[in-house]
Backbone as CSV, one residue per row, in Angstrom:
resi,resn,N_x,N_y,N_z,CA_x,CA_y,CA_z,C_x,C_y,C_z
1,UNK,-23.440,14.038,-5.792,-22.313,13.116,-5.668,-22.277,12.428,-4.301
2,UNK,-22.739,13.143,-3.278,-22.750,12.553,-1.932,-23.639,11.319,-1.872
3,UNK,-24.707,11.324,-2.678,-25.588,10.155,-2.728,-24.848,8.941,-3.268
4,UNK,-24.037,9.150,-4.288,-23.264,8.060,-4.877,-22.227,7.535,-3.890
5,UNK,-21.614,8.451,-3.136,-20.621,8.037,-2.136,-21.286,7.180,-1.062
6,UNK,-22.445,7.632,-0.564,-23.169,6.862,0.448,-23.602,5.514,-0.099
7,UNK,-24.017,5.498,-1.366,-24.423,4.239,-1.998,-23.255,3.259,-2.047
8,UNK,-22.065,3.784,-2.303,-20.871,2.933,-2.354,-20.577,2.322,-0.996
9,UNK,-20.672,3.147,0.059,-20.423,2.628,1.418,-21.458,1.561,1.786
10,UNK,-22.735,1.845,1.486,-23.784,0.880,1.824,-23.610,-0.427,1.044
11,UNK,-23.164,-0.304,-0.190,-22.929,-1.502,-0.998,-21.823,-2.364,-0.390
12,UNK,-20.756,-1.719,0.078,-19.665,-2.458,0.704,-20.134,-3.161,1.970
13,UNK,-21.008,-2.505,2.720,-21.551,-3.129,3.927,-22.499,-4.269,3.575
14,UNK,-23.313,-4.065,2.547,-24.279,-5.095,2.149,-23.582,-6.347,1.640
15,UNK,-22.507,-6.163,0.915,-21.755,-7.308,0.399,-20.818,-7.916,1.445
16,UNK,-20.840,-7.354,2.638,-20.047,-7.843,3.761,-18.535,-7.788,3.498
17,UNK,-18.154,-6.911,2.592,-16.721,-6.748,2.312,-16.022,-6.196,3.549
18,UNK,-16.653,-5.187,4.175,-16.052,-4.575,5.358,-15.976,-5.577,6.503
19,UNK,-17.055,-6.340,6.699,-17.084,-7.327,7.783,-16.003,-8.377,7.599
20,UNK,-15.900,-8.924,6.408,-14.881,-9.945,6.141,-13.480,-9.368,6.302
21,UNK,-13.306,-8.127,5.841,-11.991,-7.482,5.965,-11.614,-7.294,7.427
22,UNK,-12.566,-6.875,8.246,-12.289,-6.676,9.666,-11.974,-8.000,10.370
23,UNK,-12.681,-9.051,10.004,-12.414,-10.367,10.604,-10.999,-10.822,10.264
24,UNK,-10.629,-10.697,8.978,-9.284,-11.100,8.565,-8.217,-10.198,9.187
25,UNK,-8.575,-8.921,9.384,-7.632,-7.998,10.010,-7.362,-8.392,11.456
26,UNK,-8.408,-8.779,12.178,-8.230,-9.217,13.562,-7.343,-10.457,13.639
27,UNK,-7.518,-11.369,12.688,-6.657,-12.558,12.642,-5.212,-12.155,12.366
28,UNK,-5.032,-11.226,11.421,-3.689,-10.741,11.098,-3.044,-10.065,12.302
29,UNK,-3.801,-9.203,12.992,-3.249,-8.480,14.138,-2.924,-9.428,15.289
30,UNK,-3.726,-10.480,15.447,-3.435,-11.477,16.475,-2.113,-12.177,16.177
31,UNK,-1.921,-12.551,14.903,-0.659,-13.187,14.510,0.502,-12.212,14.667
32,UNK,0.270,-10.942,14.284,1.339,-9.938,14.400,1.692,-9.667,15.858
33,UNK,0.710,-9.776,16.753,0.965,-9.600,18.187,2.056,-10.563,18.652
34,UNK,1.922,-11.833,18.278,2.901,-12.838,18.703,4.240,-12.646,17.981
35,UNK,4.179,-12.213,16.719,5.417,-11.943,15.990,6.183,-10.803,16.647
36,UNK,5.480,-9.709,16.964,6.130,-8.553,17.593,6.665,-8.914,18.976
37,UNK,5.930,-9.747,19.704,6.405,-10.159,21.026,7.671,-10.994,20.918
38,UNK,7.688,-11.896,19.925,8.874,-12.734,19.720,10.080,-11.894,19.340
39,UNK,9.869,-10.926,18.447,10.964,-10.039,18.043,11.457,-9.222,19.231
40,UNK,10.516,-8.742,20.050,10.897,-7.968,21.220,11.732,-8.776,22.196
41,UNK,11.360,-10.047,22.390,12.128,-10.918,23.296,13.508,-11.226,22.715
42,UNK,13.578,-11.355,21.388,14.848,-11.682,20.741,15.858,-10.551,20.895
43,UNK,15.378,-9.307,20.845,16.280,-8.162,20.915,16.583,-7.716,22.349
44,UNK,15.854,-8.270,23.318,16.085,-7.879,24.707,17.483,-8.284,25.140
45,UNK,18.244,-7.304,25.584,19.619,-7.579,25.982,19.989,-6.654,27.136
46,UNK,20.338,-7.228,28.273,20.651,-6.421,29.444,22.105,-6.022,29.544
47,UNK,22.900,-6.300,28.504,24.337,-6.013,28.559,24.680,-4.578,28.194
48,UNK,23.699,-3.827,27.694,23.974,-2.451,27.302,23.858,-1.531,28.510
49,UNK,24.702,-0.536,28.531,24.630,0.460,29.594,23.402,1.334,29.377
50,UNK,22.579,1.527,30.403,21.358,2.336,30.250,21.664,3.723,29.693
51,UNK,20.921,4.096,28.661,21.096,5.408,28.043,22.239,5.502,27.065
52,UNK,22.957,4.394,26.858,24.088,4.409,25.929,23.597,4.379,24.486
53,UNK,24.491,4.733,23.563,24.154,4.701,22.151,23.799,3.298,21.705
54,UNK,24.507,2.290,22.234,24.239,0.905,21.860,22.823,0.490,22.262
55,UNK,22.379,0.921,23.433,21.034,0.575,23.879,19.988,1.262,23.011
56,UNK,20.211,2.526,22.682,19.263,3.261,21.843,19.154,2.641,20.448
57,UNK,20.288,2.256,19.871,20.262,1.632,18.550,19.601,0.263,18.601
58,UNK,19.794,-0.456,19.696,19.145,-1.760,19.848,17.628,-1.606,19.918
59,UNK,17.168,-0.597,20.672,15.738,-0.331,20.759,15.172,0.112,19.401
60,UNK,15.952,0.902,18.676,15.522,1.349,17.346,15.345,0.157,16.414
61,UNK,16.337,-0.739,16.400,16.265,-1.916,15.535,15.125,-2.835,15.946
62,UNK,14.880,-2.941,17.232,13.800,-3.783,17.729,12.455,-3.334,17.162
63,UNK,12.195,-2.018,17.243,10.951,-1.497,16.687,10.923,-1.539,15.174
64,UNK,12.084,-1.276,14.548,12.141,-1.246,13.083,11.824,-2.605,12.482
65,UNK,12.374,-3.667,13.055,12.134,-5.007,12.519,10.655,-5.368,12.617
66,UNK,10.045,-5.070,13.768,8.621,-5.371,13.936,7.766,-4.609,12.928
67,UNK,8.064,-3.330,12.750,7.270,-2.511,11.833,7.450,-2.939,10.378
68,UNK,8.674,-3.258,9.986,8.922,-3.679,8.602,8.156,-4.961,8.293
69,UNK,8.192,-5.916,9.216,7.459,-7.171,9.011,5.954,-6.907,8.949
70,UNK,5.459,-6.074,9.875,4.025,-5.782,9.907,3.535,-5.090,8.650
71,UNK,4.262,-4.081,8.203,3.811,-3.332,7.031,4.070,-4.075,5.732
72,UNK,4.978,-5.041,5.740,5.160,-5.869,4.551,3.868,-6.618,4.216
73,UNK,3.250,-7.201,5.233,1.998,-7.931,5.015,0.808,-6.981,4.924
74,UNK,0.849,-5.869,5.665,-0.254,-4.914,5.615,-0.399,-4.290,4.232
75,UNK,0.713,-4.141,3.516,0.645,-3.560,2.171,-0.169,-4.443,1.230
76,UNK,-0.080,-5.762,1.422,-0.884,-6.671,0.615,-2.363,-6.556,0.984
77,UNK,-2.647,-6.389,2.263,-4.033,-6.320,2.724,-4.748,-5.119,2.117
78,UNK,-4.157,-3.932,2.228,-4.836,-2.741,1.708,-4.871,-2.749,0.180
79,UNK,-3.860,-3.354,-0.446,-3.843,-3.414,-1.908,-4.989,-4.267,-2.424
80,UNK,-5.170,-5.436,-1.839,-6.227,-6.322,-2.326,-7.608,-5.801,-1.958
81,UNK,-7.730,-5.087,-0.845,-9.014,-4.452,-0.530,-9.342,-3.400,-1.577
82,UNK,-8.366,-2.568,-1.930,-8.587,-1.524,-2.931,-8.931,-2.124,-4.290
83,UNK,-8.231,-3.203,-4.661,-8.444,-3.803,-5.980,-9.808,-4.473,-6.063
84,UNK,-10.086,-5.375,-5.140,-11.281,-6.214,-5.280,-12.558,-5.513,-4.854
85,UNK,-12.461,-4.363,-4.194,-13.663,-3.591,-3.901,-14.140,-2.821,-5.122
86,UNK,-13.219,-2.476,-6.027,-13.578,-1.617,-7.164,-13.382,-2.274,-8.520
87,UNK,-12.957,-3.514,-8.547,-12.575,-4.138,-9.812,-13.758,-4.362,-10.751
88,UNK,-14.976,-4.456,-10.210,-16.145,-4.731,-11.058,-17.150,-3.587,-11.049
89,UNK,-16.704,-2.397,-10.635,-17.654,-1.316,-10.408,-18.376,-0.874,-11.679
90,UNK,-17.730,-0.899,-12.831,-18.369,-0.465,-14.078,-18.936,-1.655,-14.846
91,UNK,-18.082,-2.600,-15.203,-18.518,-3.740,-16.006,-19.555,-4.579,-15.268
92,UNK,-19.326,-4.827,-13.984,-20.244,-5.669,-13.217,-21.614,-5.048,-13.081
93,UNK,-21.670,-3.747,-12.783,-22.953,-3.091,-12.610,-23.678,-2.891,-13.939
94,UNK,-22.925,-2.741,-15.017,-23.553,-2.631,-16.336,-24.224,-3.956,-16.703
95,UNK,-23.562,-5.074,-16.383,-24.128,-6.397,-16.678,-25.372,-6.673,-15.840
96,UNK,-25.397,-6.175,-14.594,-26.531,-6.421,-13.709,-27.680,-5.442,-13.938
97,UNK,-27.482,-4.432,-14.762,-28.523,-3.459,-15.043,-28.596,-2.313,-14.051
98,UNK,-27.683,-2.284,-13.076,-27.701,-1.210,-12.084,-27.377,0.125,-12.735
99,UNK,-26.426,0.104,-13.660,-25.996,1.329,-14.308,-27.124,1.960,-15.121
100,UNK,-27.884,1.125,-15.827,-28.971,1.648,-16.650,-30.054,2.318,-15.814
101,UNK,-30.185,1.852,-14.561,-31.200,2.442,-13.683,-30.725,3.753,-13.064
102,UNK,-29.408,3.907,-12.897,-28.874,5.087,-12.231,-28.618,6.247,-13.182
103,UNK,-28.067,5.947,-14.353,-27.630,7.012,-15.267,-28.761,7.909,-15.755
104,UNK,-29.994,7.395,-16.047,-31.059,8.295,-16.507,-31.456,9.341,-15.470
105,UNK,-31.109,9.134,-14.204,-31.450,10.103,-13.176,-30.566,11.353,-13.335
106,UNK,-30.910,12.432,-12.609,-30.130,13.684,-12.765,-28.739,13.592,-12.157
107,UNK,-27.972,12.635,-12.611,-26.584,12.453,-12.178,-25.739,12.268,-13.424
108,UNK,-24.804,13.153,-13.664,-23.962,13.014,-14.848,-23.038,11.812,-14.677
109,UNK,-22.577,11.296,-15.793,-21.675,10.155,-15.732,-20.396,10.511,-14.979
110,UNK,-19.922,11.720,-15.174,-18.702,12.149,-14.502,-18.892,12.140,-12.985
111,UNK,-20.031,12.671,-12.524,-20.306,12.699,-11.086,-20.491,11.287,-10.545
112,UNK,-21.126,10.437,-11.313,-21.313,9.051,-10.879,-19.958,8.366,-10.696
113,UNK,-19.094,8.513,-11.678,-17.776,7.873,-11.638,-16.939,8.417,-10.475
114,UNK,-16.902,9.740,-10.332,-16.105,10.347,-9.262,-16.691,10.032,-7.882
115,UNK,-18.018,9.954,-7.808,-18.642,9.593,-6.540,-18.267,8.188,-6.109
116,UNK,-18.271,7.266,-7.060,-17.856,5.888,-6.758,-16.374,5.861,-6.364
117,UNK,-15.560,6.639,-7.076,-14.119,6.681,-6.784,-13.872,7.200,-5.367
118,UNK,-14.541,8.288,-5.009,-14.371,8.856,-3.669,-14.858,7.868,-2.609
119,UNK,-15.957,7.176,-2.896,-16.482,6.199,-1.948,-15.496,5.083,-1.668
120,UNK,-14.928,4.495,-2.716,-13.968,3.412,-2.541,-12.677,3.904,-1.877
121,UNK,-12.205,5.079,-2.310,-10.948,5.609,-1.773,-11.099,5.978,-0.306
122,UNK,-12.194,6.653,0.046,-12.389,7.065,1.442,-12.491,5.855,2.358
123,UNK,-13.180,4.821,1.912,-13.291,3.606,2.716,-11.926,2.930,2.855
124,UNK,-11.180,2.865,1.751,-9.863,2.239,1.787,-8.872,2.993,2.639
125,UNK,-8.884,4.324,2.550,-7.967,5.143,3.352,-8.330,5.055,4.836
126,UNK,-9.633,5.031,5.126,-10.060,4.872,6.513,-9.592,3.549,7.095
127,UNK,-9.717,2.495,6.301,-9.226,1.190,6.754,-7.707,1.205,6.907
128,UNK,-7.006,1.863,5.976,-5.546,1.950,6.059,-5.127,2.660,7.340
129,UNK,-5.867,3.705,7.745,-5.558,4.419,8.983,-5.729,3.504,10.193
130,UNK,-6.828,2.749,10.198,-7.062,1.806,11.297,-5.947,0.768,11.387
131,UNK,-5.578,0.199,10.254,-4.535,-0.823,10.240,-3.184,-0.230,10.628
132,UNK,-2.903,0.963,10.144,-1.640,1.646,10.443,-1.497,1.880,11.949
133,UNK,-2.540,2.428,12.556,-2.498,2.700,13.993,-2.427,1.412,14.805
134,UNK,-3.107,0.369,14.329,-3.083,-0.909,15.042,-1.679,-1.505,15.046
135,UNK,-0.996,-1.446,13.915,0.374,-1.985,13.836,1.310,-1.167,14.713
136,UNK,1.156,0.155,14.703,1.975,1.000,15.569,1.699,0.698,17.042
137,UNK,0.431,0.473,17.371,0.077,0.190,18.755,0.682,-1.108,19.258
138,UNK,0.593,-2.164,18.452,1.163,-3.459,18.836,2.678,-3.342,18.981
139,UNK,3.306,-2.652,18.038,4.766,-2.491,18.092,5.190,-1.667,19.296
140,UNK,4.447,-0.604,19.585,4.768,0.238,20.742,4.689,-0.558,22.042
141,UNK,3.722,-1.452,22.131,3.550,-2.244,23.351,4.720,-3.201,23.571
142,UNK,5.198,-3.818,22.509,6.229,-4.846,22.650,7.652,-4.317,22.476
143,UNK,7.816,-3.279,21.666,9.173,-2.854,21.325,9.401,-1.358,21.446
144,UNK,8.415,-0.584,21.084,8.605,0.864,20.960,8.687,1.239,19.491
145,UNK,8.074,2.364,19.152,8.025,2.813,17.760,9.088,3.878,17.534
146,UNK,10.054,3.619,16.653,11.051,4.656,16.344,10.435,5.745,15.480
147,UNK,10.946,6.943,15.612,10.437,8.039,14.787,9.634,9.032,15.602
148,UNK,9.275,10.147,14.981,8.474,11.188,15.619,7.144,11.328,14.883
149,UNK,6.283,12.186,15.412,4.945,12.294,14.838,4.969,12.755,13.382
150,UNK,5.949,13.614,13.015,6.009,14.115,11.643,6.406,13.012,10.669
151,UNK,7.421,12.228,11.039,7.838,11.122,10.163,6.747,10.075,10.065
152,UNK,6.021,9.834,11.152,4.933,8.853,11.127,3.758,9.344,10.290
153,UNK,3.515,10.665,10.311,2.438,11.230,9.485,2.766,11.115,8.001
154,UNK,3.993,11.456,7.637,4.414,11.323,6.236,4.360,9.861,5.799
155,UNK,4.751,8.974,6.706,4.726,7.553,6.377,3.300,7.082,6.126
156,UNK,2.346,7.566,6.935,0.955,7.145,6.708,0.427,7.623,5.364
157,UNK,0.730,8.872,5.010,0.250,9.400,3.729,0.761,8.550,2.566
158,UNK,1.999,8.104,2.649,2.547,7.238,1.605,1.942,5.855,1.664
159,UNK,1.714,5.353,2.875,1.093,4.035,3.048,-0.303,4.010,2.439
160,UNK,-1.083,5.070,2.691,-2.456,5.136,2.192,-2.538,5.533,0.724
161,UNK,-1.470,6.107,0.161,-1.507,6.569,-1.231,-1.689,5.422,-2.221
162,UNK,-1.409,4.217,-1.792,-1.594,3.065,-2.666,-3.075,2.863,-2.976
163,UNK,-3.947,3.243,-2.049,-5.388,3.028,-2.235,-5.930,3.798,-3.438
164,UNK,-5.796,5.136,-3.509,-6.313,5.840,-4.699,-5.618,5.417,-5.987
165,UNK,-4.347,5.054,-5.905,-3.625,4.601,-7.088,-4.264,3.340,-7.668
166,UNK,-4.492,2.344,-6.819,-5.037,1.068,-7.290,-6.517,1.174,-7.647
167,UNK,-7.270,1.978,-6.897,-8.687,2.167,-7.221,-8.832,2.842,-8.585
168,UNK,-7.998,3.851,-8.852,-8.056,4.544,-10.145,-7.778,3.585,-11.294
169,UNK,-6.780,2.743,-11.119,-6.408,1.800,-12.171,-7.467,0.713,-12.340
170,UNK,-8.009,0.225,-11.217,-9.029,-0.830,-11.281,-10.304,-0.319,-11.939
171,UNK,-10.707,0.904,-11.622,-11.918,1.454,-12.229,-11.713,1.731,-13.714
172,UNK,-10.509,2.159,-14.093,-10.207,2.341,-15.506,-10.313,1.018,-16.249
173,UNK,-9.723,-0.029,-15.686,-9.792,-1.343,-16.325,-11.206,-1.865,-16.411
174,UNK,-12.044,-1.506,-15.421,-13.423,-1.974,-15.412,-14.255,-1.372,-16.547
175,UNK,-13.785,-0.268,-17.101,-14.492,0.345,-18.236,-14.293,-0.453,-19.521
176,UNK,-13.278,-1.312,-19.556,-12.942,-2.029,-20.787,-13.040,-3.553,-20.664
177,UNK,-12.928,-4.074,-19.437,-12.870,-5.529,-19.270,-13.926,-6.017,-18.293
178,UNK,-14.163,-7.312,-18.321,-15.070,-7.921,-17.366,-14.432,-7.902,-15.987
179,UNK,-15.227,-8.195,-14.978,-14.723,-8.179,-13.610,-13.589,-9.184,-13.425
180,UNK,-13.759,-10.382,-13.970,-12.727,-11.404,-13.808,-11.442,-11.018,-14.540
181,UNK,-11.589,-10.565,-15.784,-10.407,-10.170,-16.551,-9.673,-9.012,-15.901
182,UNK,-10.432,-8.032,-15.406,-9.821,-6.883,-14.749,-9.145,-7.295,-13.443
183,UNK,-9.770,-8.211,-12.711,-9.180,-8.680,-11.465,-7.858,-9.398,-11.696
184,UNK,-7.822,-10.235,-12.736,-6.585,-10.942,-13.072,-5.498,-9.949,-13.467
185,UNK,-5.864,-8.967,-14.307,-4.887,-7.970,-14.754,-4.336,-7.162,-13.578
186,UNK,-5.216,-6.713,-12.685,-4.772,-5.908,-11.553,-3.866,-6.713,-10.619
187,UNK,-4.218,-7.978,-10.403,-3.383,-8.822,-9.548,-2.004,-9.018,-10.165
188,UNK,-1.964,-9.218,-11.487,-0.679,-9.385,-12.163,0.135,-8.104,-12.129
189,UNK,-0.517,-6.957,-12.294,0.193,-5.679,-12.229,0.781,-5.448,-10.844
190,UNK,-0.019,-5.734,-9.816,0.483,-5.565,-8.455,1.638,-6.534,-8.189
191,UNK,1.514,-7.750,-8.707,2.595,-8.722,-8.566,3.855,-8.276,-9.278
192,UNK,3.689,-7.614,-10.426,4.854,-7.112,-11.163,5.576,-6.032,-10.354
193,UNK,4.802,-5.153,-9.707,5.414,-4.137,-8.866,6.143,-4.746,-7.686
194,UNK,5.551,-5.774,-7.086,6.200,-6.464,-5.961,7.489,-7.142,-6.420
195,UNK,7.458,-7.733,-7.621,8.659,-8.359,-8.168,9.759,-7.328,-8.383
196,UNK,9.364,-6.139,-8.860,10.342,-5.067,-9.025,11.001,-4.693,-7.708
197,UNK,10.209,-4.666,-6.636,10.763,-4.366,-5.321,11.738,-5.429,-4.851
198,UNK,11.424,-6.698,-5.086,12.316,-7.786,-4.692,13.614,-7.734,-5.493
199,UNK,13.501,-7.440,-6.783,14.714,-7.327,-7.609,15.596,-6.171,-7.132
200,UNK,14.971,-5.086,-6.726,15.737,-3.954,-6.195,16.528,-4.352,-4.955
201,UNK,15.899,-5.124,-4.074,16.577,-5.558,-2.850,17.730,-6.496,-3.175
202,UNK,17.513,-7.412,-4.123,18.553,-8.388,-4.471,19.737,-7.698,-5.138
203,UNK,19.452,-6.829,-6.104,20.544,-6.172,-6.827,21.273,-5.162,-5.949
204,UNK,20.555,-4.527,-5.004,21.212,-3.581,-4.104,22.185,-4.279,-3.170
205,UNK,21.959,-5.576,-2.944,22.858,-6.353,-2.088,24.105,-6.805,-2.842
206,UNK,24.178,-6.468,-4.151,25.360,-6.820,-4.941,25.308,-8.195,-5.551
207,UNK,24.135,-8.813,-5.573,24.015,-10.147,-6.155,24.042,-10.077,-7.679
208,UNK,24.430,-11.182,-8.307,24.418,-11.386,-9.760,25.496,-10.603,-10.508
209,UNK,26.363,-9.867,-9.825,27.473,-9.207,-10.501,27.024,-8.228,-11.560
210,UNK,27.580,-8.381,-12.777,27.228,-7.472,-13.878,25.778,-7.638,-14.301
211,UNK,25.275,-8.873,-14.187,23.872,-9.091,-14.547,22.940,-8.298,-13.641
212,UNK,23.461,-7.928,-12.455,22.647,-7.157,-11.530,22.255,-5.801,-12.085
213,UNK,23.081,-5.215,-12.951,22.751,-3.921,-13.548,21.517,-4.041,-14.446
214,UNK,21.480,-5.126,-15.218,20.317,-5.356,-16.080,19.071,-5.604,-15.248
215,UNK,19.206,-6.405,-14.191,18.068,-6.693,-13.319,17.591,-5.428,-12.606
216,UNK,18.539,-4.569,-12.251,18.166,-3.320,-11.590,17.375,-2.425,-12.545
217,UNK,17.752,-2.427,-13.815,17.017,-1.641,-14.809,15.609,-2.212,-14.989
218,UNK,15.498,-3.556,-15.025,14.187,-4.194,-15.143,13.322,-3.859,-13.935
219,UNK,13.959,-3.852,-12.752,13.228,-3.504,-11.530,12.685,-2.080,-11.612
220,UNK,13.484,-1.166,-12.158,13.033,0.212,-12.306,11.860,0.334,-13.257
221,UNK,11.892,-0.434,-14.334,10.775,-0.422,-15.288,9.505,-0.976,-14.653
222,UNK,9.659,-2.043,-13.860,8.497,-2.618,-13.179,7.926,-1.630,-12.168
223,UNK,8.776,-0.869,-11.501,8.297,0.163,-10.581,7.489,1.221,-11.317
224,UNK,7.889,1.532,-12.536,7.154,2.535,-13.304,5.815,1.992,-13.803
225,UNK,5.789,0.708,-14.117,4.535,0.087,-14.551,3.540,0.040,-13.395
226,UNK,4.029,-0.299,-12.199,3.184,-0.346,-11.012,3.956,0.231,-9.823
227,UNK,3.706,1.479,-9.458,4.505,2.160,-8.420,4.159,1.772,-6.982
228,UNK,3.222,0.855,-6.765,2.731,0.579,-5.413,3.843,0.150,-4.467
229,UNK,4.666,-0.812,-4.870,5.715,-1.303,-3.978,6.761,-0.215,-3.710
230,UNK,7.058,0.581,-4.717,8.026,1.665,-4.535,7.522,2.682,-3.514
231,UNK,6.221,2.952,-3.512,5.649,3.866,-2.523,5.787,3.307,-1.116
232,UNK,5.656,1.988,-0.981,5.817,1.374,0.330,7.262,1.466,0.815
233,UNK,8.220,1.340,-0.097,9.623,1.487,0.294,9.902,2.916,0.759
234,UNK,9.336,3.881,0.061,9.512,5.273,0.475,8.827,5.517,1.819
235,UNK,7.704,4.853,2.040,7.000,4.984,3.308,7.873,4.546,4.476
236,UNK,8.538,3.401,4.333,9.419,2.907,5.392,10.625,3.817,5.580
237,UNK,11.147,4.346,4.476,12.292,5.258,4.565,11.924,6.525,5.332
238,UNK,10.712,7.043,5.120,10.259,8.226,5.839,9.989,7.900,7.305
239,UNK,9.433,6.737,7.557,9.094,6.350,8.927,10.336,6.270,9.808
240,UNK,11.418,5.712,9.251,12.637,5.515,10.028,13.668,6.627,9.817
241,UNK,13.270,7.698,9.095,14.209,8.802,8.804,15.526,8.220,8.299
242,UNK,15.431,7.471,7.211,16.550,6.660,6.723,17.825,7.467,6.515
243,UNK,17.704,8.645,5.915,18.891,9.465,5.654,19.551,9.936,6.947
244,UNK,18.734,10.319,7.923,19.283,10.808,9.197,19.954,9.689,9.991
245,UNK,19.435,8.467,9.835,19.972,7.346,10.611,21.143,6.659,9.917
246,UNK,21.439,7.058,8.682,22.479,6.388,7.902,23.833,6.320,8.616
247,UNK,24.278,7.379,9.330,25.581,7.282,10.008,25.610,6.249,11.140
248,UNK,24.430,5.859,11.628,24.375,4.947,12.769,23.964,3.530,12.357
249,UNK,22.889,3.432,11.541,22.384,2.136,11.074,21.986,2.275,9.619
250,UNK,22.498,1.380,8.794,22.134,1.387,7.375,21.081,0.309,7.148
251,UNK,19.803,0.731,7.110,18.697,-0.217,6.948,18.564,-0.709,5.514
252,UNK,19.401,-0.187,4.615,19.368,-0.646,3.224,20.215,-1.897,3.021
253,UNK,21.045,-2.224,3.992,21.910,-3.397,3.866,21.190,-4.653,4.321
254,UNK,21.517,-5.770,3.674,20.855,-7.034,3.980,21.153,-7.505,5.395
255,UNK,22.317,-7.125,5.952,22.662,-7.597,7.293,21.928,-6.827,8.392
256,UNK,21.153,-5.814,8.020,20.395,-5.061,9.024,18.977,-5.608,9.164
257,UNK,18.267,-5.714,8.054,16.886,-6.206,8.074,16.689,-7.456,7.233
258,UNK,17.764,-8.039,6.746,17.662,-9.269,5.960,16.867,-9.052,4.691
259,UNK,15.889,-9.937,4.409,15.099,-9.805,3.176,14.180,-8.592,3.171
260,UNK,14.036,-7.923,4.322,13.170,-6.752,4.408,13.950,-5.444,4.355
261,UNK,15.200,-5.502,3.933,16.023,-4.298,3.851,15.369,-3.263,2.931
262,UNK,15.509,-1.990,3.313,14.872,-0.905,2.551,15.852,-0.427,1.484
263,UNK,15.797,-1.031,0.321,16.740,-0.730,-0.757,16.065,0.094,-1.847
264,UNK,16.870,0.883,-2.560,16.400,1.672,-3.713,15.179,2.516,-3.355
265,UNK,15.372,3.427,-2.423,14.270,4.298,-2.002,13.945,5.272,-3.132
266,UNK,12.688,5.350,-3.548,12.311,6.255,-4.644,12.553,7.719,-4.288
267,UNK,12.877,8.498,-5.300,13.140,9.919,-5.114,11.837,10.718,-5.114
268,UNK,11.945,12.008,-4.839,10.785,12.898,-4.902,10.249,12.952,-6.329
269,UNK,11.142,12.886,-7.299,10.713,12.873,-8.706,9.825,11.675,-8.995
270,UNK,10.182,10.525,-8.420,9.346,9.331,-8.621,7.985,9.509,-7.955
271,UNK,7.946,10.164,-6.813,6.660,10.412,-6.155,5.770,11.292,-7.033
272,UNK,6.366,12.273,-7.689,5.598,13.108,-8.624,5.119,12.290,-9.812
273,UNK,5.964,11.355,-10.266,5.554,10.453,-11.346,4.348,9.610,-10.908
274,UNK,4.407,9.083,-9.681,3.308,8.264,-9.172,2.017,9.083,-9.074
275,UNK,2.141,10.350,-8.662,0.973,11.228,-8.603,0.401,11.455,-9.998
276,UNK,1.282,11.704,-10.972,0.823,11.858,-12.351,0.182,10.587,-12.879
277,UNK,0.748,9.440,-12.532,0.212,8.128,-12.913,-1.224,7.988,-12.403
278,UNK,-1.417,8.356,-11.132,-2.745,8.272,-10.519,-3.740,9.184,-11.231
279,UNK,-3.357,10.435,-11.446,-4.266,11.409,-12.054,-4.615,11.025,-13.489
280,UNK,-3.638,10.532,-14.228,-3.909,10.118,-15.607,-4.871,8.938,-15.640
281,UNK,-4.658,7.960,-14.744,-5.561,6.808,-14.679,-6.976,7.261,-14.323
282,UNK,-7.094,8.203,-13.392,-8.413,8.704,-13.002,-9.090,9.436,-14.152
283,UNK,-8.365,10.324,-14.824,-8.948,11.105,-15.924,-9.304,10.216,-17.110
284,UNK,-8.447,9.233,-17.401,-8.762,8.301,-18.486,-9.993,7.475,-18.153
285,UNK,-10.149,7.128,-16.876,-11.333,6.378,-16.457,-12.599,7.193,-16.629
286,UNK,-12.559,8.464,-16.230,-13.724,9.348,-16.398,-14.061,9.480,-17.881
287,UNK,-13.039,9.669,-18.698,-13.246,9.820,-20.143,-13.830,8.551,-20.753
288,UNK,-13.287,7.391,-20.355,-13.771,6.118,-20.904,-15.223,5.857,-20.497
289,UNK,-15.569,6.206,-19.255,-16.936,5.957,-18.787,-17.939,6.881,-19.485
290,UNK,-17.512,8.114,-19.749,-18.408,9.035,-20.445,-18.732,8.556,-21.862
291,UNK,-17.795,7.844,-22.478,-18.005,7.369,-23.856,-18.485,5.925,-23.925
292,UNK,-18.586,5.259,-22.771,-18.927,3.842,-22.776,-20.382,3.625,-23.160
293,UNK,-20.630,2.642,-24.002,-21.970,2.294,-24.420,-22.569,1.327,-23.403
294,UNK,-23.558,1.795,-22.668,-24.184,0.968,-21.644,-25.382,0.208,-22.206
């Protein structure tokens, strides 16, 4: 299986996926540098008494706004890397004849599939760690990062959990559809999850009155269809210790973070659902590949 994992990494390097991703990441981080600096200057206020509660809350909000903006865009970056790196792994290689050359060797289909999965996931999680630390570093320089090492560690695990989720689903789809069809489907699914997150924020703000209850139910269904955005909301809630900070700052309200307010934070039960979703997609993918006619 280690051979398959190494083959996956080398393939990503050969196709220059990693190089292009790093170039775009540097552009993103450069833009985020100026955004974080602007936010830091906006929140700078010398009217607070040093060490007062007002000053501490101002510093907390300064870092929180920068991080929410940064991770809002970073979630799209890691999602599309996970999707488009693995979207054609089965169908594309079967069409090119790569699969026919590999399978007759002493490698079972199950090991081949899991090796490819581990290769894509490990690369995606490694990139997520780099991006996560880079955003924290830029924010720390301009504003300061709220939270402690434990909350930041839990937040990273949730931030990176989107990678195995999307890779599992993309590889499953690749067993049944062409690369283009699977790519379109995965993009639409991810968009549906993002739409569910936006509906949650709108309805949590009390918009649409009674119709908001129906929209909130639709948002919940979309979260179940694609849990990626919900995991990101939980990630931010863990990062800022949302429950502990509730008596001082309510980051779920629109007047705190505006359109980036952390509304409808998923429960632990939903996290278990997302884990089950991931495992089922992975097992179904292994099963489909074992029965696939190459």
